[in-house]
Biopython code that builds the backbone (N, CA, C, O; Angstrom):
import numpy as np
from Bio.PDB.StructureBuilder import StructureBuilder

atoms = [
    (1, "MET", "N", (95.720, 223.261, 250.010)),
    (1, "MET", "CA", (94.789, 222.386, 249.330)),
    (1, "MET", "C", (93.472, 222.403, 250.095)),
    (1, "MET", "O", (93.463, 222.372, 251.325)),
    (2, "TRP", "N", (92.375, 222.453, 249.374)),
    (2, "TRP", "CA", (91.024, 222.442, 249.939)),
    (2, "TRP", "C", (90.326, 221.176, 249.457)),
    (2, "TRP", "O", (90.327, 220.886, 248.261)),
    (3, "LEU", "N", (89.738, 220.431, 250.365)),
    (3, "LEU", "CA", (89.021, 219.213, 250.012)),
    (3, "LEU", "C", (87.624, 219.241, 250.614)),
    (3, "LEU", "O", (87.424, 219.686, 251.744)),
    (4, "ALA", "N", (86.663, 218.754, 249.834)),
    (4, "ALA", "CA", (85.290, 218.598, 250.308)),
    (4, "ALA", "C", (84.749, 217.335, 249.651)),
    (4, "ALA", "O", (84.303, 217.368, 248.504)),
    (5, "GLY", "N", (84.790, 216.231, 250.374)),
    (5, "GLY", "CA", (84.378, 214.959, 249.779)),
    (5, "GLY", "C", (85.322, 214.573, 248.669)),
    (5, "GLY", "O", (86.525, 214.429, 248.892)),
    (6, "ARG", "N", (84.790, 214.404, 247.473)),
    (6, "ARG", "CA", (85.614, 214.016, 246.326)),
    (6, "ARG", "C", (86.130, 215.210, 245.537)),
    (6, "ARG", "O", (86.833, 215.038, 244.541)),
    (7, "LEU", "N", (85.784, 216.434, 245.976)),
    (7, "LEU", "CA", (86.212, 217.648, 245.292)),
    (7, "LEU", "C", (87.425, 218.245, 245.979)),
    (7, "LEU", "O", (87.559, 218.161, 247.200)),
    (8, "GLY", "N", (88.307, 218.846, 245.199)),
    (8, "GLY", "CA", (89.483, 219.475, 245.773)),
    (8, "GLY", "C", (90.048, 220.531, 244.842)),
    (8, "GLY", "O", (89.808, 220.507, 243.635)),
    (9, "THR", "N", (90.800, 221.457, 245.417)),
    (9, "THR", "CA", (91.452, 222.494, 244.640)),
    (9, "THR", "C", (92.683, 222.967, 245.402)),
    (9, "THR", "O", (92.759, 222.832, 246.623)),
    (10, "GLU", "N", (93.631, 223.515, 244.680)),
    (10, "GLU", "CA", (94.820, 224.057, 245.324)),
    (10, "GLU", "C", (94.677, 225.555, 245.556)),
    (10, "GLU", "O", (95.590, 226.190, 246.084)),
    (11, "GLU", "N", (93.527, 226.133, 245.162)),
    (11, "GLU", "CA", (93.248, 227.539, 245.387)),
    (11, "GLU", "C", (92.072, 227.671, 246.336)),
    (11, "GLU", "O", (91.248, 226.762, 246.440)),
    (12, "CYS", "N", (91.991, 228.783, 247.020)),
    (12, "CYS", "CA", (90.890, 229.023, 247.944)),
    (12, "CYS", "C", (89.578, 229.019, 247.167)),
    (12, "CYS", "O", (89.419, 229.801, 246.230)),
    (13, "PRO", "N", (88.630, 228.148, 247.538)),
    (13, "PRO", "CA", (87.371, 228.082, 246.794)),
    (13, "PRO", "C", (86.500, 229.316, 246.975)),
    (13, "PRO", "O", (85.588, 229.542, 246.180)),
    (14, "VAL", "N", (86.757, 230.113, 247.994)),
    (14, "VAL", "CA", (85.963, 231.315, 248.219)),
    (14, "VAL", "C", (86.071, 232.258, 247.026)),
    (14, "VAL", "O", (85.115, 232.967, 246.712)),
    (15, "SER", "N", (87.212, 232.277, 246.364)),
    (15, "SER", "CA", (87.384, 233.174, 245.221)),
    (15, "SER", "C", (86.490, 232.782, 244.043)),
    (15, "SER", "O", (86.289, 233.588, 243.135)),
    (16, "TYR", "N", (85.959, 231.579, 244.043)),
    (16, "TYR", "CA", (85.090, 231.130, 242.966)),
    (16, "TYR", "C", (83.621, 231.407, 243.251)),
    (16, "TYR", "O", (82.786, 231.290, 242.355)),
    (17, "VAL", "N", (83.299, 231.768, 244.476)),
    (17, "VAL", "CA", (81.916, 232.000, 244.874)),
    (17, "VAL", "C", (81.631, 233.492, 244.796)),
    (17, "VAL", "O", (82.310, 234.304, 245.426)),
    (18, "THR", "N", (80.614, 233.840, 244.013)),
    (18, "THR", "CA", (80.219, 235.237, 243.854)),
    (18, "THR", "C", (78.822, 235.423, 244.438)),
    (18, "THR", "O", (78.180, 234.457, 244.851)),
    (19, "GLY", "N", (78.371, 236.631, 244.468)),
    (19, "GLY", "CA", (76.996, 236.902, 244.884)),
    (19, "GLY", "C", (76.012, 236.174, 244.001)),
    (19, "GLY", "O", (75.002, 235.657, 244.478)),
    (20, "GLN", "N", (76.305, 236.130, 242.703)),
    (20, "GLN", "CA", (75.420, 235.411, 241.775)),
    (20, "GLN", "C", (75.434, 233.920, 242.063)),
    (20, "GLN", "O", (74.398, 233.264, 241.953)),
    (21, "SER", "N", (76.591, 233.370, 242.429)),
    (21, "SER", "CA", (76.677, 231.952, 242.781)),
    (21, "SER", "C", (75.740, 231.639, 243.940)),
    (21, "SER", "O", (74.990, 230.664, 243.894)),
    (22, "LEU", "N", (75.785, 232.463, 244.971)),
    (22, "LEU", "CA", (74.935, 232.251, 246.137)),
    (22, "LEU", "C", (73.462, 232.381, 245.774)),
    (22, "LEU", "O", (72.630, 231.629, 246.282)),
    (23, "ALA", "N", (73.134, 233.318, 244.906)),
    (23, "ALA", "CA", (71.744, 233.484, 244.467)),
    (23, "ALA", "C", (71.270, 232.240, 243.729)),
    (23, "ALA", "O", (70.134, 231.807, 243.922)),
    (24, "TRP", "N", (72.128, 231.655, 242.882)),
    (24, "TRP", "CA", (71.748, 230.443, 242.159)),
    (24, "TRP", "C", (71.536, 229.272, 243.107)),
    (24, "TRP", "O", (70.603, 228.488, 242.930)),
    (25, "VAL", "N", (72.388, 229.149, 244.103)),
    (25, "VAL", "CA", (72.240, 228.058, 245.074)),
    (25, "VAL", "C", (70.923, 228.213, 245.828)),
    (25, "VAL", "O", (70.188, 227.239, 245.989)),
    (26, "GLU", "N", (70.616, 229.420, 246.289)),
    (26, "GLU", "CA", (69.355, 229.646, 246.992)),
    (26, "GLU", "C", (68.164, 229.382, 246.090)),
    (26, "GLU", "O", (67.189, 228.756, 246.507)),
    (27, "ASP", "N", (68.240, 229.858, 244.852)),
    (27, "ASP", "CA", (67.162, 229.657, 243.891)),
    (27, "ASP", "C", (66.999, 228.167, 243.574)),
    (27, "ASP", "O", (65.880, 227.666, 243.462)),
    (28, "PHE", "N", (68.126, 227.470, 243.432)),
    (28, "PHE", "CA", (68.091, 226.035, 243.160)),
    (28, "PHE", "C", (67.332, 225.292, 244.250)),
    (28, "PHE", "O", (66.458, 224.477, 243.954)),
    (29, "TRP", "N", (67.662, 225.571, 245.522)),
    (29, "TRP", "CA", (67.006, 224.866, 246.621)),
    (29, "TRP", "C", (65.531, 225.230, 246.719)),
    (29, "TRP", "O", (64.720, 224.406, 247.141)),
    (30, "ALA", "N", (65.173, 226.439, 246.339)),
    (30, "ALA", "CA", (63.753, 226.806, 246.303)),
    (30, "ALA", "C", (63.032, 225.982, 245.246)),
    (30, "ALA", "O", (61.918, 225.514, 245.478)),
    (31, "GLN", "N", (63.655, 225.802, 244.092)),
    (31, "GLN", "CA", (63.056, 224.998, 243.023)),
    (31, "GLN", "C", (62.955, 223.535, 243.439)),
    (31, "GLN", "O", (61.956, 222.879, 243.140)),
    (32, "VAL", "N", (63.977, 223.010, 244.127)),
    (32, "VAL", "CA", (63.938, 221.631, 244.606)),
    (32, "VAL", "C", (62.787, 221.462, 245.590)),
    (32, "VAL", "O", (62.058, 220.471, 245.541)),
    (33, "ALA", "N", (62.628, 222.439, 246.486)),
    (33, "ALA", "CA", (61.554, 222.366, 247.479)),
    (33, "ALA", "C", (60.184, 222.375, 246.802)),
    (33, "ALA", "O", (59.252, 221.730, 247.281)),
    (34, "LEU", "N", (60.057, 223.102, 245.691)),
    (34, "LEU", "CA", (58.792, 223.149, 244.961)),
    (34, "LEU", "C", (58.617, 221.939, 244.053)),
    (34, "LEU", "O", (57.521, 221.696, 243.548)),
    (35, "ALA", "N", (59.681, 221.183, 243.844)),
    (35, "ALA", "CA", (59.696, 219.964, 243.027)),
    (35, "ALA", "C", (59.399, 220.215, 241.557)),
    (35, "ALA", "O", (58.961, 219.305, 240.852)),
    (36, "LYS", "N", (59.630, 221.430, 241.086)),
    (36, "LYS", "CA", (59.505, 221.671, 239.651)),
    (36, "LYS", "C", (60.221, 222.963, 239.267)),
    (36, "LYS", "O", (60.146, 223.955, 239.992)),
    (37, "PRO", "N", (60.906, 222.952, 238.146)),
    (37, "PRO", "CA", (61.563, 224.175, 237.690)),
    (37, "PRO", "C", (60.553, 225.063, 236.953)),
    (37, "PRO", "O", (60.131, 224.734, 235.844)),
    (38, "ALA", "N", (60.174, 226.159, 237.553)),
    (38, "ALA", "CA", (59.211, 227.074, 236.948)),
    (38, "ALA", "C", (59.862, 227.890, 235.840)),
    (38, "ALA", "O", (60.914, 228.490, 236.060)),
    (39, "GLY", "N", (59.260, 227.926, 234.656)),
    (39, "GLY", "CA", (59.740, 228.760, 233.560)),
    (39, "GLY", "C", (61.087, 228.384, 232.999)),
    (39, "GLY", "O", (61.818, 229.252, 232.521)),
    (40, "LEU", "N", (61.437, 227.111, 233.044)),
    (40, "LEU", "CA", (62.761, 226.652, 232.605)),
    (40, "LEU", "C", (63.130, 227.144, 231.204)),
    (40, "LEU", "O", (64.278, 227.517, 230.966)),
    (41, "LEU", "N", (62.182, 227.148, 230.290)),
    (41, "LEU", "CA", (62.488, 227.540, 228.911)),
    (41, "LEU", "C", (62.787, 229.029, 228.768)),
    (41, "LEU", "O", (63.368, 229.450, 227.767)),
    (42, "GLU", "N", (62.402, 229.819, 229.745)),
    (42, "GLU", "CA", (62.677, 231.252, 229.691)),
    (42, "GLU", "C", (63.946, 231.642, 230.458)),
    (42, "GLU", "O", (64.341, 232.807, 230.434)),
    (43, "TRP", "N", (64.580, 230.698, 231.128)),
    (43, "TRP", "CA", (65.758, 230.994, 231.932)),
    (43, "TRP", "C", (66.958, 231.323, 231.057)),
    (43, "TRP", "O", (67.078, 230.805, 229.946)),
    (44, "PRO", "N", (67.847, 232.181, 231.548)),
    (44, "PRO", "CA", (69.124, 232.399, 230.856)),
    (44, "PRO", "C", (69.950, 231.100, 230.876)),
    (44, "PRO", "O", (69.852, 230.309, 231.813)),
    (45, "ALA", "N", (70.739, 230.901, 229.858)),
    (45, "ALA", "CA", (71.532, 229.668, 229.739)),
    (45, "ALA", "C", (72.467, 229.466, 230.933)),
    (45, "ALA", "O", (72.667, 228.333, 231.372)),
    (46, "ARG", "N", (73.040, 230.547, 231.463)),
    (46, "ARG", "CA", (73.957, 230.400, 232.614)),
    (46, "ARG", "C", (73.224, 229.868, 233.830)),
    (46, "ARG", "O", (73.783, 229.078, 234.590)),
    (47, "ARG", "N", (71.970, 230.291, 234.031)),
    (47, "ARG", "CA", (71.181, 229.786, 235.161)),
    (47, "ARG", "C", (70.894, 228.301, 234.975)),
    (47, "ARG", "O", (71.010, 227.524, 235.922)),
    (48, "VAL", "N", (70.522, 227.904, 233.767)),
    (48, "VAL", "CA", (70.264, 226.486, 233.490)),
    (48, "VAL", "C", (71.529, 225.676, 233.741)),
    (48, "VAL", "O", (71.472, 224.624, 234.377)),
    (49, "ASP", "N", (72.665, 226.151, 233.251)),
    (49, "ASP", "CA", (73.941, 225.463, 233.483)),
    (49, "ASP", "C", (74.226, 225.315, 234.972)),
    (49, "ASP", "O", (74.617, 224.241, 235.430)),
    (50, "ALA", "N", (74.031, 226.386, 235.723)),
    (50, "ALA", "CA", (74.278, 226.342, 237.163)),
    (50, "ALA", "C", (73.371, 225.313, 237.828)),
    (50, "ALA", "O", (73.827, 224.549, 238.679)),
    (51, "PHE", "N", (72.102, 225.283, 237.453)),
    (51, "PHE", "CA", (71.168, 224.334, 238.046)),
    (51, "PHE", "C", (71.517, 222.901, 237.677)),
    (51, "PHE", "O", (71.376, 222.004, 238.508)),
    (52, "LEU", "N", (71.964, 222.669, 236.461)),
    (52, "LEU", "CA", (72.357, 221.317, 236.054)),
    (52, "LEU", "C", (73.561, 220.836, 236.860)),
    (52, "LEU", "O", (73.608, 219.677, 237.271)),
    (53, "VAL", "N", (74.525, 221.711, 237.087)),
    (53, "VAL", "CA", (75.691, 221.351, 237.906)),
    (53, "VAL", "C", (75.254, 221.047, 239.336)),
    (53, "VAL", "O", (75.658, 220.036, 239.911)),
    (54, "LEU", "N", (74.433, 221.920, 239.906)),
    (54, "LEU", "CA", (73.968, 221.711, 241.280)),
    (54, "LEU", "C", (73.159, 220.428, 241.415)),
    (54, "LEU", "O", (73.321, 219.696, 242.391)),
    (55, "GLU", "N", (72.294, 220.147, 240.450)),
    (55, "GLU", "CA", (71.486, 218.930, 240.508)),
    (55, "GLU", "C", (72.361, 217.682, 240.382)),
    (55, "GLU", "O", (72.144, 216.700, 241.092)),
    (56, "ALA", "N", (73.342, 217.714, 239.491)),
    (56, "ALA", "CA", (74.247, 216.568, 239.342)),
    (56, "ALA", "C", (75.008, 216.317, 240.642)),
    (56, "ALA", "O", (75.159, 215.168, 241.060)),
    (57, "GLU", "N", (75.481, 217.368, 241.275)),
    (57, "GLU", "CA", (76.210, 217.213, 242.534)),
    (57, "GLU", "C", (75.283, 216.731, 243.647)),
    (57, "GLU", "O", (75.679, 215.902, 244.466)),
    (58, "ARG", "N", (74.054, 217.244, 243.682)),
    (58, "ARG", "CA", (73.082, 216.801, 244.692)),
    (58, "ARG", "C", (72.813, 215.311, 244.549)),
    (58, "ARG", "O", (72.751, 214.589, 245.545)),
    (59, "ARG", "N", (72.654, 214.853, 243.320)),
    (59, "ARG", "CA", (72.401, 213.424, 243.089)),
    (59, "ARG", "C", (73.597, 212.563, 243.479)),
    (59, "ARG", "O", (73.421, 211.472, 244.021)),
    (60, "LYS", "N", (74.810, 213.041, 243.210)),
    (60, "LYS", "CA", (76.005, 212.290, 243.591)),
    (60, "LYS", "C", (76.106, 212.151, 245.105)),
    (60, "LYS", "O", (76.398, 211.070, 245.618)),
    (61, "VAL", "N", (75.866, 213.238, 245.809)),
    (61, "VAL", "CA", (75.918, 213.213, 247.277)),
    (61, "VAL", "C", (74.843, 212.260, 247.818)),
    (61, "VAL", "O", (75.095, 211.467, 248.725)),
    (62, "GLU", "N", (73.643, 212.357, 247.240)),
    (62, "GLU", "CA", (72.555, 211.482, 247.672)),
    (62, "GLU", "C", (72.891, 210.011, 247.422)),
    (62, "GLU", "O", (72.622, 209.158, 248.267)),
    (63, "ALA", "N", (73.475, 209.719, 246.270)),
    (63, "ALA", "CA", (73.850, 208.342, 245.952)),
    (63, "ALA", "C", (74.928, 207.827, 246.901)),
    (63, "ALA", "O", (74.884, 206.672, 247.326)),
    (64, "GLU", "N", (75.892, 208.678, 247.231)),
    (64, "GLU", "CA", (76.957, 208.286, 248.176)),
    (64, "GLU", "C", (76.375, 208.000, 249.555)),
    (64, "GLU", "O", (76.811, 207.071, 250.234)),
    (65, "ARG", "N", (75.397, 208.790, 249.966)),
    (65, "ARG", "CA", (74.761, 208.585, 251.269)),
    (65, "ARG", "C", (73.952, 207.301, 251.311)),
    (65, "ARG", "O", (73.877, 206.639, 252.346)),
    (66, "ASN", "N", (73.345, 206.950, 250.182)),
    (66, "ASN", "CA", (72.487, 205.746, 250.126)),
    (66, "ASN", "C", (73.262, 204.480, 249.810)),
    (66, "ASN", "O", (72.693, 203.390, 249.757)),
    (67, "GLY", "N", (74.554, 204.626, 249.603)),
    (67, "GLY", "CA", (75.428, 203.489, 249.377)),
    (67, "GLY", "C", (75.324, 202.958, 248.008)),
    (67, "GLY", "O", (76.006, 201.992, 247.667)),
]
sb = StructureBuilder()
sb.init_structure("model")
sb.init_model(0)
sb.init_chain("A")
sb.init_seg("    ")
for serial, (resi, resn, name, xyz) in enumerate(atoms, 1):
    if name == "N":
        sb.init_residue(resn, " ", resi, " ")
    sb.init_atom(name, np.array(xyz, "f"), 0.0, 1.0, " ", f" {name:<3s}", serial, name[0])
structure = sb.get_structure()
């Protein structure tokens, strides 16, 4: 079993992380640092989905930290 905060799985999470996953995470943090999503309407749907998941998780972590 793998646990990270409120997330858990019975399978190794490394198998779910691909090169594209890492690229999206890096791209996401670059967009956060710039404080605006550049060209959002031209993005592929999978990229938008990935960013929405990452942003939702970032907000949850931030809310947990702020009590």
